[in-house]
C-alpha positions as CSV (number, residue, x, y, z in Angstrom):
1,M,-7.9,0.9,3.6
2,E,-7.8,4.0,5.8
3,K,-6.1,2.1,8.6
4,I,-3.3,1.0,6.2
5,F,-2.9,4.6,4.9
6,E,-2.7,5.8,8.5
7,Q,-0.2,3.1,9.4
8,G,1.9,4.0,6.4
9,L,1.9,7.7,7.2
10,L,2.9,7.1,10.8
11,Y,5.6,4.7,9.7
12,D,6.9,7.2,7.2
13,F,7.4,9.8,10.0
14,Y,8.4,7.6,13.0
15,G,9.4,4.2,11.6
16,E,13.1,4.9,12.1
17,L,12.5,5.1,15.8
18,L,11.5,1.4,15.9
19,T,14.1,-1.4,16.3
20,E,15.3,-3.1,13.1
21,H,13.3,-6.2,14.1
22,Q,10.1,-4.2,14.7
23,R,10.6,-2.4,11.4
24,S,11.1,-5.7,9.5
25,I,8.0,-7.4,10.8
26,Y,5.9,-4.2,10.6
27,E,6.9,-3.7,7.0
28,D,6.1,-7.3,6.1
29,A,2.6,-7.0,7.6
30,V,1.7,-3.5,6.4
31,F,3.6,-2.9,3.2
32,N,4.2,-6.4,1.9
33,D,0.8,-7.7,2.9
34,M,2.1,-10.9,4.3
35,S,0.0,-13.0,6.6
36,L,0.8,-13.5,10.3
37,G,1.7,-17.1,9.5
38,E,4.1,-16.2,6.7
39,I,5.8,-13.6,8.9
40,A,6.0,-16.0,11.8
41,E,7.5,-18.8,9.7
42,E,10.0,-16.4,8.1
43,N,11.1,-15.0,11.5
44,G,10.9,-18.2,13.6
45,I,8.3,-16.8,16.0
46,S,4.6,-17.6,16.7
47,R,1.7,-16.0,14.9
48,Q,0.6,-14.6,18.3
49,G,4.1,-13.1,18.7
50,V,3.8,-11.4,15.3
51,H,0.3,-10.1,16.1
52,D,1.5,-8.7,19.5
53,L,4.5,-7.1,17.9
54,I,2.4,-5.4,15.2
55,K,-0.1,-4.1,17.8
56,R,2.9,-2.9,19.9
57,C,4.4,-1.0,16.9
58,D,1.0,0.6,16.2
59,K,0.8,1.8,19.8
60,I,4.4,3.1,19.7
61,L,3.8,5.0,16.5
62,H,0.6,6.5,17.8
63,E,2.3,7.5,21.0
64,Y,5.0,9.3,19.0
65,E,2.3,11.2,17.1
66,S,0.4,12.1,20.2
67,K,3.6,13.7,21.6
68,L,5.1,15.2,18.4
69,H,2.1,15.8,16.1
70,L,4.3,15.7,13.0
71,V,1.7,13.9,10.9
72,E,-1.0,16.4,12.0
73,R,1.3,19.3,11.2
74,F,2.2,17.8,7.8
75,S,-1.5,17.3,6.9
76,N,-2.4,20.9,7.9
77,A,0.5,22.2,5.9
78,K,-0.5,20.1,2.9
79,E,-4.1,21.4,3.1
80,K,-3.0,25.0,3.3
81,I,-0.6,24.6,0.3
82,G,-3.6,23.1,-1.6
83,K,-5.6,26.2,-0.8
84,I,-2.7,28.5,-1.9
85,E,-2.5,26.5,-5.2
86,K,-6.2,27.0,-5.8
87,L,-5.8,30.7,-5.2
88,T,-3.2,30.9,-7.9
89,V,-5.4,29.5,-10.6
90,I,-6.7,32.1,-13.0
91,T,-10.4,31.8,-13.7
92,E,-12.9,33.8,-15.7
93,S,-15.1,34.4,-12.6
94,G,-13.2,37.6,-12.1
95,T,-12.2,37.0,-8.5
96,D,-10.3,40.1,-7.4
97,I,-6.5,39.6,-7.5
98,T,-6.2,41.5,-4.3
99,E,-8.5,39.0,-2.5
100,R,-6.4,36.2,-3.8
101,L,-3.1,37.7,-2.8
102,E,-4.5,38.4,0.7
103,G,-5.7,34.8,1.0
104,I,-2.2,33.6,-0.1
105,R,-0.6,35.9,2.4
106,Q,-2.7,34.7,5.3
107,L,-2.2,31.1,4.5
108,S,1.6,31.7,4.2
109,E,1.6,33.4,7.6
110,E,-0.2,30.5,9.1
111,L,2.3,28.0,7.6
112,L,5.3,30.0,8.8
113,A,3.8,30.3,12.3
114,E,3.4,26.5,12.5
115,L,7.1,25.9,11.7
């Protein structure tokens, strides 16, 4: 399941950089959960050709991420925003508002520095 999630995330960020043919086959395999045989029959190529194309697309998407780090930056930003959200929740524990605001300020500075 984690591999499919990772493939989906990489595709969301870099999928448009694949050719139309690569996108079509990759989407069928990853998002439409079609078998290699089904995809091969639909596209008039061999099962091995489909397998190789999917592997090649995975490699291409990972190479884009290793150079651009967009997914990593997105994940870091999402985590920091989650922390900011938690700091805005009012609880009865009496956490000092000044501490919360300072935490929000620090996280905001980190987010802005990453942009």
